[in-house]
C-alpha positions in Angstrom: 43.9 18.9 50.6 41.1 21.3 50.1 37.6 21.7 48.5 38.9 21.5 45.0 40.0 17.9 44.7 38.8 14.4 45.5 35.2 15.1 46.4 33.6 13.1 43.6 30.2 14.0 42.0 28.7 16.9 43.8 25.5 17.8 41.9 23.4 17.4 45.0 25.9 18.7 47.6 25.2 21.9 49.4 27.9 24.2 50.9 27.2 27.2 53.0 29.9 29.8 52.5 30.6 32.5 55.1 30.7 35.7 53.1 32.3 38.8 54.7 32.2 41.2 51.8 35.9 40.7 51.1 37.7 39.3 48.2 38.8 36.0 49.9 35.3 34.7 50.8 33.9 36.0 47.5 36.4 33.9 45.5 35.8 30.9 47.8 32.1 31.0 46.9 33.0 31.5 43.2 35.3 28.5 43.1 32.8 26.2 44.8 30.0 27.3 42.4 32.4 26.5 39.5 33.0 23.0 41.0 29.3 22.2 40.9 28.3 22.7 44.5 25.0 24.2 45.4 26.3 27.3 47.2 24.4 29.4 49.8 26.1 32.5 51.1 25.7 33.4 54.8 26.5 36.9 56.1 27.1 37.1 59.9 26.3 40.2 61.9 28.1 39.8 65.2 28.4 43.3 66.7 25.6 45.7 67.6 26.7 47.8 70.5 27.7 50.9 68.6 27.3 49.9 65.0 28.2 53.2 63.4 29.5 53.9 60.0 32.6 55.5 61.5 34.2 52.2 62.6 31.9 49.3 61.7 31.9 48.5 58.0 29.1 45.9 58.3 26.5 47.9 56.2 29.0 48.3 53.3 30.1 44.7 53.7 26.5 43.5 53.4 26.1 45.6 50.2 29.3 44.1 48.8 28.1 40.5 49.7 24.8 41.1 47.9 26.5 42.4 44.8 28.9 39.5 44.7 26.1 36.9 45.3 24.1 38.5 42.5 27.1 38.3 40.1 27.9 34.7 41.0 24.2 33.7 41.1 23.8 32.4 44.6 21.3 33.1 47.4 22.4 34.8 50.7 21.0 34.6 54.2 21.8 37.2 56.8 22.1 35.8 60.4 22.6 37.8 63.6 25.0 36.1 66.0 25.5 39.3 68.1 24.2 37.6 71.3 26.5 34.6 70.8 29.5 36.8 70.0 28.9 38.9 73.1 28.5 35.9 75.4 31.1 33.6 74.0 33.8 35.9 72.7 33.5 39.4 74.0 32.9 38.5 77.6 36.0 36.3 77.6 37.9 39.0 75.9 37.1 41.5 78.7 37.8 38.9 81.4 41.3 38.3 80.0 42.1 42.1 79.8 40.8 42.6 83.3 43.2 39.8 84.5 46.2 41.6 82.9 46.5 39.3 79.9 46.4 40.1 76.1 43.8 37.8 74.4 43.4 37.0 70.8 39.7 37.4 70.0 40.0 36.2 66.4 40.9 32.7 67.7 37.9 32.6 70.0 35.7 34.0 67.2 36.7 31.2 64.9 36.1 28.4 67.4 32.9 29.8 68.9 31.2 31.7 66.1 32.4 30.8 62.6 32.9 27.1 63.3 30.3 26.6 66.0 27.3 28.9 65.8 27.7 29.3 62.0 28.4 25.6 61.5 25.3 24.6 63.6 23.1 27.0 61.6 24.4 25.7 58.2 23.8 22.1 59.2 20.2 23.1 60.2 19.8 24.5 56.7 20.7 21.0 55.4 24.3 21.8 54.3 26.8 19.0 53.7 29.7 21.4 54.3 30.6 24.9 55.2 33.4 26.9 53.7 35.3 30.1 54.5 37.9 32.3 52.8 40.6 31.4 55.3 44.1 30.7 54.0 44.5 27.2 55.4 43.9 23.6 54.3 42.2 20.5 55.5 42.8 16.9 54.5 41.9 13.4 55.6 44.9 11.3 56.5 44.8 7.8 58.1 41.2 8.3 59.1 41.8 11.7 60.8 41.3 15.2 59.6 44.4 17.4 59.6 44.6 21.2 59.6 47.3 22.4 57.2 49.1 25.6 56.5 48.2 27.4 53.4 50.3 27.4 50.2 50.7 31.2 50.6 52.9 31.4 53.7 52.5 35.1 53.9 48.8 34.8 54.3 48.5 31.5 56.2 45.8 31.6 58.9 46.1 28.2 60.4 47.4 29.9 63.6 43.9 31.4 64.2 42.2 28.0 63.5 44.1 25.8 65.9 41.1 25.2 68.2 39.1 23.4 65.4 38.3 19.8 66.2 37.7 16.7 64.2 34.0 17.2 63.9 34.4 20.8 62.7 37.2 20.0 60.2 35.2 17.1 58.8 32.5 19.6 57.7 34.8 22.3 56.5 36.3 23.3 53.1 39.0 25.9 52.6 38.9 26.6 48.8 41.9 29.0 49.0 44.3 26.4 50.5 46.5 26.2 47.4 46.1 29.8 46.1 48.2 32.9 46.5 46.5 36.2 47.4 47.6 37.8 44.2 45.9 35.0 42.2 42.7 35.3 44.3 42.5 39.0 43.4 43.1 38.2 39.7 40.3 35.5 39.8 37.9 38.1 41.3 38.8 40.6 38.7 38.4 38.1 35.8 35.0 37.2 37.2 33.9 40.8 37.3 33.6 40.9 41.1 33.9 44.6 42.2 35.6 43.5 45.5 38.7 42.4 43.5 40.7 45.3 44.8 38.9 45.8 48.2 41.3 46.5 51.1 41.7 43.7 53.6 40.0 44.4 56.9 42.2 44.7 60.0 41.4 45.4 63.7 39.5 43.2 66.1 37.3 40.5 64.7 34.0 42.0 63.7 34.5 45.2 65.8 36.4 47.1 63.2 39.3 49.5 63.3 38.1 51.8 66.1 40.7 53.4 68.5 41.3 50.4 70.8 42.1 52.3 73.9 38.9 54.4 73.8 36.9 51.2 73.0 38.3 49.2 75.9 37.9 52.0 78.4 34.1 52.0 77.8 33.9 48.5 79.2 36.7 48.4 81.7 37.2 51.5 83.9 40.9 52.4 83.6 42.9 52.9 86.8 46.1 55.0 86.8 49.2 53.6 88.5 53.0 53.8 88.6 55.4 52.9 85.9 58.6 51.5 87.5 61.9 50.4 86.2 62.2 46.6 86.7 65.9 46.7 87.5 65.7 48.9 90.6 62.0 49.8 91.2 62.6 53.5 90.4 59.3 55.3 89.5 59.5 56.7 86.0 56.0 57.9 85.3 52.3 57.0 85.3 50.3 54.6 83.2 46.6 55.1 82.3 45.6 51.5 83.1 47.4 48.1 83.0 45.0 46.7 80.5 46.3 49.1 77.8 49.8 47.6 77.9 51.2 44.4 76.7 54.6 42.6 77.0 57.2 44.1 74.7 55.2 47.2 74.1 57.3 50.3 73.2 54.9 53.0 72.1 52.5 54.9 74.4 54.6 54.8 77.6 55.3 58.5 77.6 58.6 58.1 79.4 60.8 58.8 76.4 62.6 61.7 78.0 63.9 59.5 80.9 66.6 57.7 78.9 69.5 57.5 81.4 73.1 56.8 80.8 74.8 53.8 82.3 71.7 52.2 83.8 71.3 48.4 83.8 69.7 47.0 80.7 70.3 49.8 78.2 72.3 52.8 77.0 71.3 56.4 76.9 69.5 56.1 73.6 67.7 52.8 74.2 63.9 52.7 74.1 61.7 51.5 77.0 59.7 48.3 76.8 57.0 46.8 78.9 58.4 43.8 80.8 55.7 43.0 83.4 52.7 43.9 85.4 51.8 43.7 89.1 48.0 43.5 89.0 47.7 43.7 92.8 49.8 46.8 93.2 48.7 48.2 89.8 52.4 48.7 88.8 53.7 48.6 85.2 57.3 47.4 84.9 59.5 48.5 82.1 63.1 47.9 81.0 65.5 49.7 78.7 66.8 48.1 75.5 65.2 45.6 73.1 67.4 42.8 74.2 67.1 43.2 78.0 67.2 39.7 79.6 63.7 40.3 81.2 62.2 40.2 77.6 63.8 36.9 76.6 62.6 33.5 77.7 63.3 30.1 76.3 60.3 28.2 77.8 56.6 28.7 78.5 53.6 27.0 80.0 50.4 26.9 78.0 46.9 26.2 79.3 43.4 25.8 77.8 44.9 23.3 75.4 43.2 22.3 72.2 44.6 19.5 70.0 43.3 19.1 66.4 43.6 15.3 66.6 41.8 15.2 69.9 44.9 14.0 71.7 48.2 15.6 72.7 51.3 15.2 70.4 54.3 13.2 71.6 56.4 14.6 74.4 60.2 15.1 73.9 59.6 15.5 70.2 60.9 18.3 68.0 58.2 20.5 66.5 58.0 24.2 65.5 55.7 26.7 67.2 54.4 30.2 66.8 54.2 32.1 70.1 52.4 34.9 68.2 50.9 35.2 64.7 53.6 37.4 63.2 56.6 35.3 64.0 58.4 32.7 62.0 58.1 29.1 63.1 60.4 28.5 66.1 62.0 25.0 66.7 60.8 23.7 70.1 60.2 20.6 72.1 57.2 19.6 74.2 58.7 18.9 77.5 55.5 17.6 79.1 51.8 17.6 78.8 50.1 17.5 82.2 46.3 17.5 82.0 45.4 21.0 80.6 48.9 22.4 80.7 51.8 22.0 78.4 55.5 22.9 79.0 57.3 24.0 75.8 61.1 24.6 75.5 62.4 26.6 72.5 65.8 26.1 70.9 66.4 29.8 71.3 65.1 32.4 73.7 61.9 34.1 72.5 61.2 37.8 72.7 58.3 39.1 74.8 56.3 36.0 75.4 52.9 37.4 76.2 50.3 35.9 78.6 46.9 35.5 76.9 48.4 35.1 73.4 48.3 31.6 71.9 51.2 29.3 71.1 50.5 27.1 68.2 52.5 23.9 67.3 53.3 22.5 63.9 54.8 19.4 62.5 56.0 20.5 59.1 52.8 21.9 57.4 50.4 20.2 59.8 48.9 22.3 62.6 48.7 20.2 65.7 46.9 22.6 68.0 48.2 24.7 70.9 47.1 26.6 74.0 47.1 30.0 75.7 50.4 31.3 77.2 50.1 31.4 81.0 
């Protein structure tokens, strides 16, 4: 199921581990070393545009990587993938925002950088496998590789890995598949790794925790426009740019003082939520009340499909799906797969389905793949 079982003698086998400077990848490297692999650490630098200490932690992360490698007793190579990241991930990220959608750059980063550019580089170094500190699993079953949910459901990252294919999974180990985060931290502490208590990174993949609105505005000039109530078209205020807003968003609308009594969709104390965008007219539509019908939808169309097995799952079959990372698995049915689009019906209406986000399908613990919500 992961890198810790069923691999036979490995005295000559080499694995390149992506080290980020965090506790997860550090323990992944530690476990593989203990299992007898020849471990090489690889630190990826993927962002250069404004690599300042204020938001980008890459300098400190590299120091942490070197310290961990020294403690474990492995070599580390530093590779710059900034050009690949800008071309394959960031350019697409900007295109999606410009089109009014809300992309997930972490998914693109995994498929294009960590499991493509990094994997290619590792194979050139003569590696048999690569490994990361992701909470996910991989196993071979009936001659195919399956991507699995992690044992620790609160940390499972299979959602972000759904674009991985058979070739990529055949070369990948996930040493943390069966571990809980609390145990990973304990292992790091027991091994004397100073990153044992290091805070998990958040924010955009490799770009850090900078103020997102300011960051985006540097690349896409914002254009102010009207905020209108969806129910009757009444102008309620002004937005700073459609790209700054996403379906279901509540904060940052600055129309809180306009709560009106007796209006369709909400009472006098209900909050406002983003319910749609008109890109041509540059209008942001909002509704009042969390459970307004405009925010609830029981079906979706997904495109840019990616199936782990290399083929689509059965139609008219019951699966579960995550229409965003932080939701519980939702029972659903694949109504049809037509070329590069997939129609999915949910058992219950879903809240604020967001164009640009990914919907990922599962059959029990097995991640089948998914696509981008249209």
